[in-house]
Biopython code that builds the backbone (N, CA, C, O; Angstrom):
import numpy as np
from Bio.PDB.StructureBuilder import StructureBuilder

atoms = [
    (1, "MET", "N", (5.816, 15.333, 34.623)),
    (1, "MET", "CA", (6.477, 14.804, 33.561)),
    (1, "MET", "C", (6.417, 16.711, 33.066)),
    (1, "MET", "O", (5.550, 17.573, 33.210)),
    (2, "ALA", "N", (7.644, 16.716, 32.530)),
    (2, "ALA", "CA", (7.668, 18.126, 31.908)),
    (2, "ALA", "C", (6.451, 18.030, 30.610)),
    (2, "ALA", "O", (6.185, 16.931, 30.123)),
    (3, "THR", "N", (5.773, 19.288, 30.131)),
    (3, "THR", "CA", (5.200, 19.293, 29.175)),
    (3, "THR", "C", (5.956, 19.985, 27.927)),
    (3, "THR", "O", (6.477, 21.088, 28.086)),
    (4, "MET", "N", (6.019, 19.165, 26.389)),
    (4, "MET", "CA", (6.714, 19.926, 25.444)),
    (4, "MET", "C", (6.017, 20.897, 25.165)),
    (4, "MET", "O", (4.816, 20.655, 25.281)),
    (5, "SER", "N", (6.322, 22.156, 24.762)),
    (5, "SER", "CA", (5.533, 23.064, 23.974)),
    (5, "SER", "C", (6.142, 23.375, 22.662)),
    (5, "SER", "O", (7.336, 23.671, 22.598)),
    (6, "LEU", "N", (5.435, 23.327, 21.674)),
    (6, "LEU", "CA", (5.823, 23.571, 19.964)),
    (6, "LEU", "C", (6.019, 24.621, 19.516)),
    (6, "LEU", "O", (5.152, 25.495, 19.480)),
    (7, "CYS", "N", (7.306, 24.775, 19.040)),
    (7, "CYS", "CA", (7.400, 25.708, 18.269)),
    (7, "CYS", "C", (6.650, 26.642, 17.433)),
    (7, "CYS", "O", (6.655, 26.187, 16.289)),
    (8, "PRO", "N", (6.148, 27.504, 17.477)),
    (8, "PRO", "CA", (4.953, 28.469, 16.747)),
    (8, "PRO", "C", (5.564, 28.261, 15.094)),
    (8, "PRO", "O", (4.696, 28.056, 14.245)),
    (9, "LYS", "N", (6.690, 28.298, 14.732)),
    (9, "LYS", "CA", (6.966, 28.349, 13.375)),
    (9, "LYS", "C", (6.729, 27.061, 13.010)),
    (9, "LYS", "O", (6.237, 26.896, 11.894)),
    (10, "PHE", "N", (6.948, 26.160, 13.646)),
    (10, "PHE", "CA", (6.820, 24.501, 13.718)),
    (10, "PHE", "C", (5.459, 23.888, 13.232)),
    (10, "PHE", "O", (5.145, 23.027, 12.410)),
    (11, "GLU", "N", (4.844, 24.644, 14.030)),
    (11, "GLU", "CA", (3.018, 24.691, 14.177)),
    (11, "GLU", "C", (2.617, 25.581, 12.621)),
    (11, "GLU", "O", (1.665, 25.238, 11.920)),
    (12, "GLN", "N", (3.487, 26.688, 12.293)),
    (12, "GLN", "CA", (3.085, 27.431, 10.892)),
    (12, "GLN", "C", (3.635, 26.604, 10.131)),
    (12, "GLN", "O", (2.909, 26.518, 9.140)),
    (13, "ALA", "N", (4.924, 25.629, 9.976)),
    (13, "ALA", "CA", (5.044, 25.167, 8.569)),
    (13, "ALA", "C", (3.968, 23.836, 8.398)),
    (13, "ALA", "O", (3.784, 23.351, 7.282)),
    (14, "PHE", "N", (3.244, 23.270, 9.679)),
    (14, "PHE", "CA", (2.743, 22.327, 9.385)),
    (14, "PHE", "C", (1.449, 22.570, 8.717)),
    (14, "PHE", "O", (1.065, 21.938, 7.733)),
    (15, "GLN", "N", (0.866, 23.416, 9.240)),
    (15, "GLN", "CA", (-0.077, 24.245, 8.640)),
    (15, "GLN", "C", (-0.048, 24.392, 7.310)),
    (15, "GLN", "O", (-0.922, 23.962, 6.558)),
    (16, "LEU", "N", (0.973, 25.015, 6.956)),
    (16, "LEU", "CA", (0.889, 25.586, 5.335)),
    (16, "LEU", "C", (1.245, 23.685, 4.674)),
    (16, "LEU", "O", (0.426, 23.273, 3.853)),
    (17, "LEU", "N", (2.236, 22.860, 5.017)),
    (17, "LEU", "CA", (2.425, 21.905, 4.259)),
    (17, "LEU", "C", (1.171, 20.546, 4.698)),
    (17, "LEU", "O", (1.045, 19.474, 4.106)),
    (18, "GLY", "N", (0.665, 20.860, 5.463)),
    (18, "GLY", "CA", (-0.376, 19.822, 5.943)),
    (18, "GLY", "C", (-1.833, 20.166, 5.454)),
    (18, "GLY", "O", (-2.872, 19.622, 5.826)),
    (19, "LYS", "N", (-1.699, 21.099, 4.617)),
    (19, "LYS", "CA", (-2.955, 21.827, 4.023)),
    (19, "LYS", "C", (-3.409, 21.106, 2.786)),
    (19, "LYS", "O", (-3.220, 21.683, 1.716)),
    (20, "ARG", "N", (-4.127, 19.624, 2.782)),
    (20, "ARG", "CA", (-4.633, 19.444, 1.464)),
    (20, "ARG", "C", (-4.291, 20.301, 0.477)),
    (20, "ARG", "O", (-4.529, 21.481, 0.218)),
    (21, "TRP", "N", (-3.540, 19.227, -0.117)),
    (21, "TRP", "CA", (-3.133, 19.369, -1.904)),
    (21, "TRP", "C", (-1.855, 20.316, -1.794)),
    (21, "TRP", "O", (-1.348, 20.455, -2.907)),
    (22, "ASN", "N", (-1.242, 20.947, -0.884)),
    (22, "ASN", "CA", (-0.184, 21.959, -1.299)),
    (22, "ASN", "C", (0.973, 21.384, -1.160)),
    (22, "ASN", "O", (1.865, 22.114, -1.592)),
    (23, "GLY", "N", (1.390, 20.289, -0.703)),
    (23, "GLY", "CA", (2.582, 19.882, -0.728)),
    (23, "GLY", "C", (2.765, 18.683, -2.197)),
    (23, "GLY", "O", (3.873, 18.391, -2.647)),
    (24, "VAL", "N", (1.881, 18.309, -2.574)),
    (24, "VAL", "CA", (1.425, 17.556, -3.999)),
    (24, "VAL", "C", (1.741, 19.021, -4.898)),
    (24, "VAL", "O", (2.677, 18.918, -5.692)),
    (25, "ILE", "N", (1.184, 20.097, -4.853)),
    (25, "ILE", "CA", (1.266, 21.268, -5.872)),
    (25, "ILE", "C", (2.970, 21.537, -5.961)),
    (25, "ILE", "O", (3.663, 21.598, -6.977)),
    (26, "ILE", "N", (3.380, 21.673, -4.531)),
    (26, "ILE", "CA", (4.713, 22.214, -4.676)),
    (26, "ILE", "C", (5.603, 21.396, -5.539)),
    (26, "ILE", "O", (6.313, 21.845, -6.438)),
    (27, "ARG", "N", (5.482, 19.960, -5.126)),
    (27, "ARG", "CA", (6.191, 18.846, -5.917)),
    (27, "ARG", "C", (6.013, 18.754, -6.933)),
    (27, "ARG", "O", (6.968, 18.174, -7.450)),
    (28, "VAL", "N", (4.799, 19.171, -8.074)),
    (28, "VAL", "CA", (4.549, 19.134, -9.166)),
    (28, "VAL", "C", (5.163, 20.140, -9.625)),
    (28, "VAL", "O", (5.583, 20.110, -10.782)),
    (29, "LEU", "N", (5.400, 21.579, -8.569)),
    (29, "LEU", "CA", (5.893, 22.541, -9.463)),
    (29, "LEU", "C", (8.084, 22.780, -9.492)),
    (29, "LEU", "O", (8.783, 23.656, -10.002)),
    (30, "ALA", "N", (8.469, 21.420, -8.619)),
    (30, "ALA", "CA", (9.716, 21.488, -8.374)),
    (30, "ALA", "C", (10.491, 21.155, -9.614)),
    (30, "ALA", "O", (11.717, 21.155, -9.715)),
    (31, "GLY", "N", (9.699, 20.900, -10.449)),
    (31, "GLY", "CA", (10.302, 20.528, -11.993)),
    (31, "GLY", "C", (10.841, 21.571, -12.621)),
    (31, "GLY", "O", (12.052, 21.753, -12.753)),
    (32, "SER", "N", (9.795, 22.422, -13.105)),
    (32, "SER", "CA", (9.658, 23.497, -13.818)),
    (32, "SER", "C", (8.522, 24.733, -13.897)),
    (32, "SER", "O", (7.447, 24.143, -14.000)),
    (33, "PRO", "N", (8.363, 25.653, -13.895)),
    (33, "PRO", "CA", (7.327, 26.658, -14.341)),
    (33, "PRO", "C", (6.053, 25.683, -15.024)),
    (33, "PRO", "O", (6.145, 24.681, -15.733)),
    (34, "LYS", "N", (5.151, 26.221, -14.640)),
    (34, "LYS", "CA", (4.286, 25.046, -15.197)),
    (34, "LYS", "C", (2.722, 26.253, -15.553)),
    (34, "LYS", "O", (3.003, 27.442, -15.399)),
    (35, "ARG", "N", (1.804, 26.068, -15.820)),
    (35, "ARG", "CA", (0.362, 26.337, -16.605)),
    (35, "ARG", "C", (-0.096, 26.086, -15.654)),
    (35, "ARG", "O", (0.537, 25.274, -14.978)),
    (36, "PHE", "N", (-1.409, 26.617, -15.076)),
    (36, "PHE", "CA", (-2.240, 25.933, -14.581)),
    (36, "PHE", "C", (-2.796, 24.705, -15.037)),
    (36, "PHE", "O", (-3.200, 23.975, -14.132)),
    (37, "SER", "N", (-2.914, 24.320, -16.103)),
    (37, "SER", "CA", (-3.567, 23.344, -16.411)),
    (37, "SER", "C", (-2.487, 21.955, -16.672)),
    (37, "SER", "O", (-2.930, 20.867, -17.040)),
    (38, "GLU", "N", (-0.947, 22.221, -16.401)),
    (38, "GLU", "CA", (0.056, 21.747, -16.549)),
    (38, "GLU", "C", (0.028, 21.038, -14.671)),
    (38, "GLU", "O", (0.137, 19.870, -14.299)),
    (39, "ILE", "N", (-0.132, 22.116, -13.980)),
    (39, "ILE", "CA", (-0.582, 21.749, -12.534)),
    (39, "ILE", "C", (-1.178, 20.706, -12.173)),
    (39, "ILE", "O", (-0.863, 19.677, -11.575)),
    (40, "SER", "N", (-2.655, 21.382, -12.909)),
    (40, "SER", "CA", (-3.648, 20.479, -12.481)),
    (40, "SER", "C", (-3.854, 18.628, -12.699)),
    (40, "SER", "O", (-4.293, 17.751, -11.955)),
    (41, "GLU", "N", (-3.193, 18.624, -14.344)),
    (41, "GLU", "CA", (-3.321, 17.367, -14.968)),
    (41, "GLU", "C", (-2.557, 16.461, -14.586)),
    (41, "GLU", "O", (-2.556, 15.517, -15.376)),
    (42, "PRO", "N", (-1.492, 16.248, -13.175)),
    (42, "PRO", "CA", (-0.928, 15.528, -12.509)),
    (42, "PRO", "C", (-1.836, 14.978, -11.291)),
    (42, "PRO", "O", (-1.704, 13.904, -10.704)),
    (43, "ILE", "N", (-2.690, 15.885, -11.089)),
    (43, "ILE", "CA", (-3.696, 15.648, -9.633)),
    (43, "ILE", "C", (-4.723, 16.198, -10.259)),
    (43, "ILE", "O", (-5.117, 17.354, -10.418)),
    (44, "PRO", "N", (-5.216, 14.744, -10.710)),
    (44, "PRO", "CA", (-6.690, 14.670, -10.979)),
    (44, "PRO", "C", (-7.875, 14.954, -10.009)),
    (44, "PRO", "O", (-8.979, 15.151, -10.518)),
    (45, "GLN", "N", (-7.748, 14.990, -8.723)),
    (45, "GLN", "CA", (-8.846, 14.450, -7.719)),
    (45, "GLN", "C", (-9.327, 16.317, -7.506)),
    (45, "GLN", "O", (-10.465, 16.655, -7.178)),
    (46, "ILE", "N", (-8.197, 17.300, -7.775)),
    (46, "ILE", "CA", (-8.843, 18.533, -6.935)),
    (46, "ILE", "C", (-9.155, 19.244, -8.447)),
    (46, "ILE", "O", (-8.858, 19.058, -9.627)),
    (47, "SER", "N", (-9.998, 20.233, -7.575)),
    (47, "SER", "CA", (-10.922, 20.905, -8.608)),
    (47, "SER", "C", (-10.168, 21.713, -9.071)),
    (47, "SER", "O", (-9.089, 21.644, -8.483)),
    (48, "ASN", "N", (-10.184, 22.736, -10.121)),
    (48, "ASN", "CA", (-9.845, 23.855, -10.415)),
    (48, "ASN", "C", (-10.427, 25.086, -9.354)),
    (48, "ASN", "O", (-9.611, 25.971, -9.093)),
    (49, "LYS", "N", (-11.617, 25.175, -8.811)),
    (49, "LYS", "CA", (-11.522, 25.978, -7.520)),
    (49, "LYS", "C", (-10.464, 25.881, -6.424)),
    (49, "LYS", "O", (-9.737, 26.846, -6.190)),
    (50, "ILE", "N", (-10.357, 24.662, -5.706)),
    (50, "ILE", "CA", (-9.345, 24.232, -4.915)),
    (50, "ILE", "C", (-8.126, 24.753, -5.524)),
    (50, "ILE", "O", (-7.630, 25.793, -5.093)),
    (51, "LEU", "N", (-7.662, 24.179, -6.388)),
    (51, "LEU", "CA", (-6.487, 24.577, -7.009)),
    (51, "LEU", "C", (-6.144, 26.316, -7.179)),
    (51, "LEU", "O", (-5.256, 27.026, -6.709)),
    (52, "THR", "N", (-7.004, 26.516, -7.845)),
    (52, "THR", "CA", (-7.002, 28.227, -7.734)),
    (52, "THR", "C", (-6.832, 28.849, -6.282)),
    (52, "THR", "O", (-6.350, 29.959, -6.054)),
    (53, "GLU", "N", (-7.362, 27.846, -5.229)),
    (53, "GLU", "CA", (-7.249, 28.752, -3.904)),
    (53, "GLU", "C", (-5.699, 28.052, -3.231)),
    (53, "GLU", "O", (-5.077, 28.715, -2.400)),
    (54, "ARG", "N", (-5.420, 27.312, -3.474)),
    (54, "ARG", "CA", (-4.174, 26.287, -2.682)),
    (54, "ARG", "C", (-2.987, 27.616, -3.651)),
    (54, "ARG", "O", (-2.214, 28.358, -3.044)),
    (55, "LEU", "N", (-3.119, 27.606, -4.930)),
    (55, "LEU", "CA", (-2.175, 28.846, -5.858)),
    (55, "LEU", "C", (-2.098, 30.029, -5.104)),
    (55, "LEU", "O", (-0.984, 30.526, -4.944)),
    (56, "LYS", "N", (-3.088, 30.567, -4.612)),
    (56, "LYS", "CA", (-3.316, 31.913, -4.309)),
    (56, "LYS", "C", (-2.734, 31.955, -2.804)),
    (56, "LYS", "O", (-2.004, 32.791, -2.272)),
    (57, "GLU", "N", (-3.360, 30.656, -2.252)),
    (57, "GLU", "CA", (-2.639, 30.937, -0.434)),
    (57, "GLU", "C", (-0.797, 31.073, -0.864)),
    (57, "GLU", "O", (-0.077, 32.044, -0.633)),
    (58, "LEU", "N", (-0.295, 29.409, -1.719)),
    (58, "LEU", "CA", (0.752, 29.793, -1.566)),
    (58, "LEU", "C", (1.962, 30.812, -2.167)),
    (58, "LEU", "O", (3.180, 30.896, -2.009)),
    (59, "GLU", "N", (1.180, 31.367, -2.760)),
    (59, "GLU", "CA", (1.412, 32.470, -3.484)),
    (59, "GLU", "C", (1.854, 34.014, -2.634)),
    (59, "GLU", "O", (2.762, 34.798, -2.908)),
    (60, "GLU", "N", (1.081, 34.055, -1.802)),
    (60, "GLU", "CA", (0.594, 34.627, -0.384)),
    (60, "GLU", "C", (1.579, 34.460, 0.563)),
    (60, "GLU", "O", (1.961, 35.359, 1.312)),
    (61, "GLN", "N", (2.130, 32.986, 0.546)),
    (61, "GLN", "CA", (3.359, 32.774, 1.933)),
    (61, "GLN", "C", (4.188, 33.207, 1.402)),
    (61, "GLN", "O", (5.005, 33.769, 2.131)),
    (62, "GLY", "N", (4.599, 33.222, -0.715)),
    (62, "GLY", "CA", (5.834, 33.443, -1.035)),
    (62, "GLY", "C", (6.511, 32.021, -1.296)),
    (62, "GLY", "O", (7.730, 31.860, -1.346)),
    (63, "VAL", "N", (5.495, 30.939, -1.466)),
    (63, "VAL", "CA", (6.095, 29.963, -1.712)),
    (63, "VAL", "C", (6.467, 29.801, -3.464)),
    (63, "VAL", "O", (7.533, 29.512, -4.007)),
    (64, "ILE", "N", (5.093, 30.123, -4.062)),
    (64, "ILE", "CA", (5.389, 29.855, -5.280)),
    (64, "ILE", "C", (5.236, 31.722, -6.007)),
    (64, "ILE", "O", (4.848, 32.712, -5.387)),
    (65, "ILE", "N", (5.652, 31.650, -7.315)),
    (65, "ILE", "CA", (5.547, 33.342, -7.786)),
    (65, "ILE", "C", (4.597, 32.635, -9.054)),
    (65, "ILE", "O", (4.645, 31.584, -9.693)),
    (66, "ARG", "N", (3.613, 33.990, -9.023)),
    (66, "ARG", "CA", (2.797, 33.447, -10.436)),
    (66, "ARG", "C", (3.403, 35.083, -11.107)),
    (66, "ARG", "O", (3.592, 36.114, -10.461)),
    (67, "GLU", "N", (3.601, 34.859, -12.572)),
    (67, "GLU", "CA", (4.175, 35.310, -13.838)),
    (67, "GLU", "C", (3.443, 35.579, -14.472)),
    (67, "GLU", "O", (2.875, 34.545, -14.822)),
    (68, "VAL", "N", (2.874, 36.684, -15.067)),
    (68, "VAL", "CA", (1.783, 37.073, -16.096)),
    (68, "VAL", "C", (2.963, 37.501, -17.071)),
    (68, "VAL", "O", (3.932, 38.203, -16.784)),
    (69, "TYR", "N", (2.619, 36.840, -18.444)),
    (69, "TYR", "CA", (3.321, 37.395, -19.959)),
    (69, "TYR", "C", (1.921, 37.924, -20.927)),
    (69, "TYR", "O", (1.189, 37.132, -21.521)),
    (70, "PRO", "N", (1.758, 39.331, -20.928)),
    (70, "PRO", "CA", (1.076, 39.704, -21.576)),
    (70, "PRO", "C", (1.138, 39.390, -23.102)),
    (70, "PRO", "O", (1.507, 40.020, -24.093)),
    (71, "GLU", "N", (0.751, 38.463, -22.930)),
    (71, "GLU", "CA", (0.256, 38.101, -24.571)),
    (71, "GLU", "C", (-0.765, 37.785, -25.193)),
    (71, "GLU", "O", (-1.730, 38.043, -24.473)),
    (72, "THR", "N", (-1.118, 37.311, -26.268)),
    (72, "THR", "CA", (-2.518, 37.339, -26.665)),
    (72, "THR", "C", (-2.705, 35.826, -27.178)),
    (72, "THR", "O", (-2.263, 35.597, -28.304)),
    (73, "PRO", "N", (-3.189, 34.983, -26.621)),
    (73, "PRO", "CA", (-3.880, 35.257, -25.087)),
    (73, "PRO", "C", (-2.772, 35.029, -24.175)),
    (73, "PRO", "O", (-1.744, 34.352, -24.218)),
    (74, "VAL", "N", (-3.362, 35.882, -23.260)),
    (74, "VAL", "CA", (-2.355, 36.062, -21.812)),
    (74, "VAL", "C", (-1.795, 34.887, -21.441)),
    (74, "VAL", "O", (-2.556, 33.925, -21.342)),
    (75, "ARG", "N", (-0.308, 34.692, -21.146)),
    (75, "ARG", "CA", (-0.248, 33.477, -20.518)),
    (75, "ARG", "C", (0.331, 33.345, -19.074)),
    (75, "ARG", "O", (1.451, 33.812, -18.868)),
    (76, "ILE", "N", (-0.396, 32.703, -17.996)),
    (76, "ILE", "CA", (0.488, 32.742, -16.595)),
    (76, "ILE", "C", (1.288, 31.287, -16.699)),
    (76, "ILE", "O", (0.976, 30.290, -17.349)),
    (77, "LEU", "N", (2.646, 31.561, -15.667)),
    (77, "LEU", "CA", (3.265, 30.649, -15.117)),
    (77, "LEU", "C", (3.347, 30.763, -13.880)),
    (77, "LEU", "O", (3.280, 31.862, -13.329)),
    (78, "TYR", "N", (3.502, 29.661, -13.252)),
    (78, "TYR", "CA", (3.415, 29.155, -11.757)),
    (78, "TYR", "C", (4.875, 28.818, -11.381)),
    (78, "TYR", "O", (5.091, 27.668, -11.763)),
    (79, "ARG", "N", (6.003, 29.369, -10.769)),
    (79, "ARG", "CA", (6.765, 28.820, -10.513)),
    (79, "ARG", "C", (7.157, 28.593, -8.501)),
    (79, "ARG", "O", (6.492, 29.042, -7.567)),
    (80, "LEU", "N", (8.222, 27.897, -8.455)),
    (80, "LEU", "CA", (8.494, 27.398, -6.935)),
    (80, "LEU", "C", (9.640, 29.232, -6.603)),
    (80, "LEU", "O", (10.314, 29.645, -7.546)),
    (81, "SER", "N", (9.639, 29.679, -5.836)),
    (81, "SER", "CA", (10.438, 30.676, -5.388)),
    (81, "SER", "C", (11.642, 30.082, -4.640)),
    (81, "SER", "O", (11.673, 28.859, -4.774)),
    (82, "ASP", "N", (12.435, 30.476, -4.048)),
    (82, "ASP", "CA", (13.663, 30.295, -3.173)),
    (82, "ASP", "C", (12.802, 29.626, -1.999)),
    (82, "ASP", "O", (12.711, 28.423, -1.754)),
    (83, "LYS", "N", (12.198, 30.687, -1.338)),
    (83, "LYS", "CA", (11.400, 29.772, -0.249)),
    (83, "LYS", "C", (10.825, 28.382, -0.762)),
    (83, "LYS", "O", (11.053, 27.484, 0.048)),
    (84, "GLY", "N", (10.274, 28.053, -1.676)),
    (84, "GLY", "CA", (9.417, 26.883, -2.296)),
    (84, "GLY", "C", (10.624, 25.767, -2.326)),
    (84, "GLY", "O", (10.506, 24.760, -1.628)),
    (85, "HIS", "N", (11.785, 25.963, -3.146)),
    (85, "HIS", "CA", (12.696, 25.180, -3.871)),
    (85, "HIS", "C", (12.953, 24.813, -2.694)),
    (85, "HIS", "O", (12.828, 23.613, -2.450)),
    (86, "ALA", "N", (13.429, 25.817, -1.519)),
    (86, "ALA", "CA", (14.200, 24.926, -0.263)),
    (86, "ALA", "C", (13.227, 23.476, 0.594)),
    (86, "ALA", "O", (13.715, 22.657, 1.372)),
    (87, "LEU", "N", (11.714, 23.554, 0.105)),
    (87, "LEU", "CA", (11.205, 22.562, 0.608)),
    (87, "LEU", "C", (11.009, 21.322, 0.132)),
    (87, "LEU", "O", (10.411, 20.367, 0.630)),
    (88, "ALA", "N", (11.868, 21.502, -1.409)),
    (88, "ALA", "CA", (12.325, 20.362, -1.938)),
    (88, "ALA", "C", (13.075, 19.009, -1.389)),
    (88, "ALA", "O", (12.612, 17.898, -1.647)),
    (89, "PRO", "N", (14.044, 19.153, -0.758)),
    (89, "PRO", "CA", (14.342, 18.137, -0.039)),
    (89, "PRO", "C", (13.850, 17.461, 0.936)),
    (89, "PRO", "O", (13.969, 16.254, 1.146)),
    (90, "ILE", "N", (13.178, 18.405, 1.663)),
    (90, "ILE", "CA", (11.765, 17.897, 2.441)),
    (90, "ILE", "C", (11.031, 16.995, 2.424)),
    (90, "ILE", "O", (10.861, 16.121, 3.273)),
    (91, "LEU", "N", (10.222, 17.253, 0.797)),
    (91, "LEU", "CA", (9.302, 16.480, 0.137)),
    (91, "LEU", "C", (9.890, 15.412, -0.289)),
    (91, "LEU", "O", (9.231, 14.379, -0.416)),
    (92, "ASP", "N", (11.480, 15.457, -0.647)),
    (92, "ASP", "CA", (12.328, 14.411, -0.837)),
    (92, "ASP", "C", (12.411, 13.076, 0.102)),
    (92, "ASP", "O", (12.246, 11.870, -0.081)),
    (93, "GLU", "N", (12.650, 13.666, 0.871)),
    (93, "GLU", "CA", (12.452, 12.518, 2.145)),
    (93, "GLU", "C", (10.895, 11.973, 2.891)),
    (93, "GLU", "O", (10.676, 10.861, 3.371)),
    (94, "VAL", "N", (9.811, 13.310, 2.787)),
    (94, "VAL", "CA", (8.942, 12.439, 2.918)),
    (94, "VAL", "C", (8.277, 11.617, 1.801)),
    (94, "VAL", "O", (7.509, 10.754, 2.227)),
    (95, "GLN", "N", (8.383, 11.683, 0.671)),
    (95, "GLN", "CA", (8.700, 10.833, 0.021)),
    (95, "GLN", "C", (9.628, 9.424, -0.026)),
    (95, "GLN", "O", (9.033, 8.476, -0.537)),
    (96, "LYS", "N", (10.488, 9.255, 0.262)),
    (96, "LYS", "CA", (11.011, 8.407, 1.132)),
    (96, "LYS", "C", (10.779, 7.520, 2.211)),
    (96, "LYS", "O", (11.318, 6.423, 2.360)),
    (97, "TRP", "N", (9.822, 8.137, 3.070)),
    (97, "TRP", "CA", (9.562, 7.910, 4.299)),
    (97, "TRP", "C", (8.025, 6.888, 3.957)),
    (97, "TRP", "O", (7.707, 5.809, 4.459)),
    (98, "ALA", "N", (7.297, 7.725, 2.925)),
    (98, "ALA", "CA", (6.276, 7.191, 2.350)),
    (98, "ALA", "C", (6.558, 5.861, 1.275)),
    (98, "ALA", "O", (5.662, 5.016, 1.290)),
    (99, "ASP", "N", (7.438, 5.664, 0.573)),
    (99, "ASP", "CA", (7.687, 4.372, -0.001)),
    (99, "ASP", "C", (8.198, 3.484, 0.968)),
    (99, "ASP", "O", (8.419, 2.366, 0.504)),
    (100, "LYS", "N", (8.492, 3.640, 2.330)),
    (100, "LYS", "CA", (9.392, 2.661, 3.058)),
    (100, "LYS", "C", (8.003, 2.309, 3.907)),
    (100, "LYS", "O", (7.797, 1.132, 4.203)),
    (101, "TRP", "N", (7.255, 3.123, 4.215)),
    (101, "TRP", "CA", (6.375, 2.737, 5.287)),
    (101, "TRP", "C", (4.926, 2.565, 4.972)),
    (101, "TRP", "O", (4.173, 1.900, 5.682)),
    (102, "LEU", "N", (4.527, 3.240, 3.785)),
    (102, "LEU", "CA", (2.914, 3.174, 3.479)),
    (102, "LEU", "C", (2.609, 2.187, 2.159)),
    (102, "LEU", "O", (3.266, 2.168, 1.118)),
    (103, "VAL", "N", (1.708, 1.562, 2.407)),
    (103, "VAL", "CA", (1.404, 0.407, 1.749)),
    (103, "VAL", "C", (0.133, 1.323, 1.000)),
    (103, "VAL", "O", (-0.610, 2.137, 1.548)),
    (104, "LYS", "N", (0.159, 0.878, -0.504)),
    (104, "LYS", "CA", (-1.087, 1.571, -1.181)),
    (104, "LYS", "C", (-1.695, 0.201, -1.507)),
    (104, "LYS", "O", (-2.775, 0.128, -2.092)),
]
sb = StructureBuilder()
sb.init_structure("model")
sb.init_model(0)
sb.init_chain("A")
sb.init_seg("    ")
for serial, (resi, resn, name, xyz) in enumerate(atoms, 1):
    if name == "N":
        sb.init_residue(resn, " ", resi, " ")
    sb.init_atom(name, np.array(xyz, "f"), 0.0, 1.0, " ", f" {name:<3s}", serial, name[0])
structure = sb.get_structure()
């Protein structure tokens, strides 16, 4: 039997999306740019520390953009990059699959 090897990019994509909370954070940001508290509000199970870590990781991967507005007080908004927006249809399909196959 021939063994199947996985594409390294496929593995990398699943490491990014499969990391706890990343998909949910991307989903929350799909609508519009949001402040930290507006991201954490619909995800009450996530700690501020973990949310901070995930936002930084997603920013480093180019999935989200952190915009700092030099106002008083400083305003910081997070939004999806083009790379992040490209994930929206994929997450929509995951939602459809979950609605059909997962029982809560």
